[in-house]
C-alpha positions, 0 to 999 in steps of 0.5 A: 312824270308818268303815272303808275296804272291803277290795278284791278280792284279784284282781290289778288289781280295784278292787271291794270284797271280799264273800266270801273276800277277793274281789269278787262277780265273782271270789269262789271257787266252793264247793270240790269234792273232786277225787276226786268231781268235780262231776257231779250223781251225784257228790254221793252220794259226799259223803254220810255215808250213802255213807261208812257204806255203803262202810265196811260193804261193804268190811268184808263183802267185803275182797277184790277181786271181779274175776275172778282178782284176790285183792288187798285191795279199797279201792274200792266200785263200782256194777255198774250206774251209778246216774247220781244215782238214790239207790235204785240208788246205795245198793242193796247188791246193785248194789255190788262191792268192787274194788282200785284197778287193777281199779276203774280198768280197769272204769271205763275199759272200761265207764263211758266212761273216767272221764266222758270219751268213749272213742275208737272203735277205728281202722278202725271202719266205724261210720256207713259204708254 
């Protein structure tokens, strides 16, 4: 006896389900971890090699390396952004241990604010002659 194909789980869709209970048009994309985003360079953070390096670095440098901060380091930061370059991303000398507040502050100030463009200060005369 033939089985009736399951329908897509999306409301009002009458197509046959092919993946994750959805049709091809509504199939869920591969899940991404919110912490790591979806940019090309972020793939490095999902590798076992990065996880091992991170644990080793934090074991070696357990205190935040930001000037004047003595908090426990919980984040490993790249001094020079790697932009997907594995040689730079895994270079021990390009890493620094930071606490969460210092890492967030550094990211906003130096790395274009979590991937978003930073706002120009008001009154900036950039572009004016």
